[in-house]
C-alpha positions in Angstrom: -55.4 -3.1 105.9 -54.1 -5.1 108.8 -53.3 -8.7 108.1 -52.6 -11.1 110.9 -52.5 -14.8 110.1 -52.2 -15.9 113.7 -52.7 -19.6 112.9 -49.5 -19.6 110.8 -47.3 -17.5 113.1 -48.6 -14.0 112.2 -47.8 -11.7 109.3 -44.8 -9.5 108.9 -42.8 -7.6 106.3 -45.6 -5.9 104.2 -44.8 -4.1 101.0 -46.9 -2.5 98.4 -46.9 -3.0 94.7 -48.8 -1.1 92.0 -49.1 -2.9 88.6 -49.0 -1.1 85.3 -52.8 -1.1 85.1 -53.0 0.8 88.4 -54.2 -2.1 90.5 -52.7 -2.0 94.0 -51.5 -5.1 96.0 -49.9 -5.9 99.3 -47.2 -8.6 99.6 -46.0 -10.0 102.9 -44.6 -13.0 104.8 -46.4 -15.3 107.3 -44.0 -15.8 110.2 -44.4 -19.6 110.1 -40.7 -20.2 111.1 -41.5 -18.6 114.5 -43.9 -21.5 115.2 -42.1 -24.4 113.5 -44.2 -24.0 110.3 -43.3 -23.1 106.7 -43.0 -19.4 105.8 -44.7 -18.2 102.6 -44.8 -15.0 100.7 -48.3 -13.9 99.9 -50.0 -11.3 97.6 -53.5 -9.8 97.9 -55.2 -7.1 96.0 -56.3 -4.0 97.9 -58.4 -0.9 97.0 -56.8 2.1 95.3 -56.3 3.8 98.7 -54.7 0.7 100.1 -57.1 0.4 103.0 -59.4 -2.4 102.0 -58.6 -6.0 101.0 -60.4 -6.9 97.7 -59.5 -10.6 97.2 -58.2 -13.7 98.9 -54.5 -14.0 99.7 -52.4 -16.1 97.2 -49.3 -18.0 98.2 -46.4 -17.1 95.9 -43.2 -18.9 97.2 -41.9 -20.6 100.3 -38.5 -21.9 101.4 -37.7 -24.8 99.1 -34.0 -24.3 98.3 -31.1 -25.4 100.4 -29.6 -21.9 100.7 -32.9 -20.5 102.0 -32.7 -22.3 105.3 -36.0 -22.3 107.3 -37.6 -19.1 105.9 -38.2 -16.6 103.1 -39.1 -13.0 104.1 -38.9 -9.3 103.2 -40.7 -9.5 99.8 -40.3 -6.7 97.3 -42.1 -7.0 93.9 -41.3 -5.1 90.7 -42.2 -5.4 87.1 -39.4 -5.3 84.5 -39.9 -5.9 80.7 -43.3 -7.4 81.2 -42.2 -9.9 83.8 -42.7 -9.9 87.6 -39.7 -10.1 89.8 -40.2 -11.0 93.5 -37.1 -10.2 95.5 -36.8 -11.7 99.0 -34.4 -12.5 101.8 -33.9 -16.0 103.2 -32.1 -17.9 106.0 -31.0 -16.5 109.4 -30.4 -12.7 109.4 -28.0 -13.2 112.3 -25.0 -14.4 110.3 -23.4 -14.7 106.9 -26.0 -17.2 105.6 -28.6 -14.5 105.1 -29.0 -13.7 101.4 -31.2 -12.1 98.8 -32.9 -14.2 96.2 -35.5 -13.6 93.5 -38.2 -15.4 91.6 -39.7 -14.5 88.3 -43.1 -15.0 86.7 -45.0 -14.1 83.5 -48.2 -13.4 85.5 -48.5 -11.5 88.8 -50.0 -14.5 90.7 -47.4 -16.8 89.4 -46.1 -19.4 89.1 -42.8 -18.0 90.2 -39.5 -19.7 89.2 -36.4 -19.3 91.2 -32.8 -19.6 89.9 -30.6 -22.2 91.6 -28.5 -19.6 93.4 -29.3 -16.4 95.3 -28.8 -13.0 93.8 -26.8 -11.4 96.6 -24.7 -13.3 99.2 -21.9 -12.6 101.7 -19.0 -11.0 99.9 -16.0 -10.6 102.2 -14.1 -8.4 99.7 -16.9 -5.9 99.6 -17.4 -6.1 103.4 -21.0 -7.4 102.8 -21.9 -10.1 105.4 -25.5 -11.5 105.5 -27.2 -9.1 103.0 -31.0 -8.9 103.2 -34.0 -6.7 103.8 -33.7 -5.5 100.3 -35.8 -2.9 98.4 -35.4 -2.2 94.7 -35.7 1.4 93.8 -35.4 3.6 90.7 -33.8 7.0 90.8 -34.9 10.0 88.7 -32.8 9.1 85.7 -34.0 5.5 85.2 -31.2 3.8 87.1 -32.2 0.8 89.2 -30.7 0.3 92.7 -30.9 -2.3 95.4 -30.9 -1.1 99.0 -30.2 -3.7 101.7 -28.7 -4.1 105.1 -25.7 -6.3 106.0 -23.4 -6.9 108.9 -20.1 -5.0 109.2 -16.9 -7.1 109.1 -17.0 -7.5 112.9 -20.6 -8.8 112.8 -21.6 -6.4 115.5 -23.7 -3.9 113.6 -26.0 -3.9 110.7 -25.4 -1.2 108.1 -27.3 0.1 105.1 -26.0 -0.5 101.6 -26.9 0.6 98.1 -25.7 -1.0 94.9 -26.6 -0.8 91.2 -29.0 -3.4 90.0 -28.4 -4.1 86.3 -30.2 -6.4 83.9 -28.4 -9.0 81.7 -30.9 -10.7 79.4 -33.7 -10.0 81.9 -31.6 -11.5 84.7 -30.9 -9.1 87.7 -27.3 -8.6 88.5 -25.9 -6.7 91.5 -22.7 -4.8 91.1 -20.8 -4.6 94.4 -17.8 -2.4 94.8 -14.9 -4.1 96.7 
C-alpha cells in the first residue's frame, strides 16, 4: 500500500515485518522533521500479499532522547527470543551525530523501551562515522548481521558496512573491527 501522511510531513522509510504467526506489517517514519514537527515510527497491519492496509496506524516511538536530535527514522523490526526489537536511526545523517538505536517490547504494538545509549555510534578507530540506515539480516547458518551506511574518514562519501550483531542477555551488541 501507499501511505502518505501529508499533514505530518509525509511518510518515508517503509520496511516490512512478518510476525511468527504469519501476520504481515509495514513500519515507517512520518517525515515530521521536514515541517518542524515530531517524527514518529509507525506500524500498521497489511494483507498477506502486502497490498492492503488492514488496521489503523499505531505510533511506536519518537525522538525523546538527547542523542536522537530532531528525528528518528529508518525502522527495522525483528523478533528475538519472544521480544520485539525496533532498530532505527536518529539525528542528522550528514555528520558524526547520526547513530543507530533500538527499542524493545514484549508486544508488537508496544510499549517500546529504549536504553539510555544508542547501539551504534561514530567509531573513529573502525572508520565508522555517522552510522545509520540499518537493516538486521540473518545468513543461512543462523548468524545475525547488521548492515548500515556510514561516512568514510573524509566525510565525503557514504559507504556500506556489515558487522556481526550478537546478543548478550537479550541485549543486541555490534562487533566492529578496527
